[in-house]
N, C-alpha and C positions, 0 to 999 in steps of 0.2 A: 706772174704774177708771181710774188713772194709769197710762202704757202703762210706764212703768218698774216699776211696782212688778210689774202682766204677766208684766212680761219674766222679773224674778227669782224670782215664782212658777213658770215653766213652765222654767227652770233650778235650782231650789231653790237660787239665789244668797242664803243670810242674810245676808252681809257687805254686799252690796248692797243689801237690807232695810234693815238697821242703818243703812247711808248715808242711805237714804230717810225714816228714821225722825225720825235726828237735823235731819235738815233741817224736817219738818213730821212736826212729832209725833203731829199728829190726821188722820193719813194713813187708817189703818184707818177712822175715825170718820165721812173724809168716802166711804170705801167704802159704808159703810151707808147714807149719804145718795143716791149717785149711781149705783150700781150693783146690778143683780139679782147679778151673780155675784160672787161675792167670791175673795181667793188661795188660801181654804184648796179652794174647790171646782178653782181651776185644780191646784194644790199634789198634792190627790188624784189626779186625772185621771194628772198625770205619774208620780206614786208617787216623790215627793220626801217621803216620811216624815220627817227632820231640819227641814224648811222647815214642813211640814202642824204636826208638834210648835211653831213656835215662835209660826205664826200662831193656832194653836186656843189655848195659854198666853195669849195675848193679848185672844181675843177667842171668849170660848167659845162666845157666841150664835149666829158665824159656821157650827159643825156642823151647828146646824141648819135653816139655808136652803138655799132651794130656787133653785137655777137658773131662766134664762128656759126650760130643759130641763123643769122639771119635780123636778129632782134634787138630794140635799141630797151634800155633801161624802161621807158613809157610805155613799150608795146609788153615789156614782162607783166610792168605792174596793172595793168590795165584786163590784160588776161586773169590774172590774180583776183581781181578787184580788188589791191591795194591803194585805197582812195587817198588817204593821206599822202601817200607817193605821187601819187597822180597829181594832187594842187603845187606839191613842191616843186617837182619837174617844170609846170607849167607858167613857176616866175621867172622860168629863160626864156618865154617868147611861146605864145599861140600857136606860133606854128610848127612846133615841136610836134603835134597834134598830126601835122603833115608828112613826116617822117617814112617813106616807106621800107620795109623790111622783108621780110622773103614772101615770095610770090604775088610782089607788088602792097605789101597787107599795109595798112595804117594800126596806130592802135585802136580807135575805133571800128574798127573792121577785127580784130581782136577782139574786142569786147564787147560787142555783136556777136560772135560765135562761141561767145565763154559766157553769154547770160548777165553781165555784169550791167546791170540796169542803173546801177547809182553812176559809175563808171561813164557809162555811154551820157548821160542826162551831162553830168559835167564837160565830156567833151565835146558835146555839141553845143553848150551852152558859152563855153573859152573860143571856139573855131569851126560854126554855123558851116564854112563851106568844108568842111570834113565828111559831110553827108553825101556831098558828090565826087568821093576818090572814090575810084574802083581798083582791084584789084588784077591783077595779069590777066584773069579769068572775063574781064569784065564786072565781077561782084561788086557792088554796093555793100554797106553796109544792111541796108533792106534786102537782096540777095540771100548777105551768109545769115541773117536770123530766120530767115523764111527756110531756107536749109539745114538750119540746123536746131527745129523746131524751137525755137526761142522767141514766145510769142510774146511776154512781156515786152523784150527788146521792141518787136516788131510794132506793138503798141506804142510805147517811146517813140520810136523813131516815126511813125505819122502823126503823130500830134506837134512834134517839131517840125516836121515839113511843113505841115497845115500853118504854123506859126512862122513860118518864113517863107513862106508862098514860094515853095520849091514842089510842089504837088508832081510839080510833070515827071520826077522822079520816078515814080509809081511806074510808067510806061516806058522806065530805060529796060533796055535788053543785054543781058550779060554776052558773053563770045558766043554761045550756042544758040543764043537768039532766043533766052527766056525772061519773059520780065516778071515779076514776081506774083504775077496776077498766073501764070504758068506752073511757075513752080509752086503755088501755095493746092493750084489745081491734082496737079502728079502723085503729092503728097498725102492727098485729102483724108487717104486711111489713115493718117496720122493721126491722135485727138488734138494735136498743139497746130498742128498745118491747116485742119479741118477749123479750127474757132480762126487760125490768122485768115482764112476763105474767107468764112462768115465775116469776120471785121472788114476785109479791103472791101468786100461788096456793099456793106452799109455805107465805107468812108465813099464809095463813086456812086452810090444814089445820093449820096448826100450834096457831092460835088455836081451834079446833075438837075438837082433839083432849088437851090440857090437861086 
């Protein structure tokens, strides 16, 4: 990638980008040919929503490209909590939520691991089927929320599953044979995991008493 374009993406300098584009109308096409990482990856990491919108509008395909670390701009924005960029990228199709990155992770997996509650709500609302996606280790977003002690994300996901009538996911096992109940039990010494375990038991009781 042209170092000047990289700098513009890092700083969110749209005027500098327009100047580069004026000098070289094919500058974004050259990125497609010569670089794994594109300006949308950079601006999504830096959180420059306006710049990301500018780039995505000119090159929608950039939104689905994986960088050298195996992540799309949506993965990056989701992990870092940049909700404006997430909403902008969703304009190019809700199925962008299903793009698989490193280790089979989707943007929802990344958001769940990092405790990005608002992002989780946005992604599930846009693409409910994303809650069924698993990593190469067979982990759902629920598994990852427990493994990373993200109680608020876990709570939100459980509420969404109930709305979507997908409570069967509670019993899904990862590649090691662990359900979220197993994981929460194993990690109960941690305060967040103890809260998850308590909440999960309450949900199970409610389901069987309805």
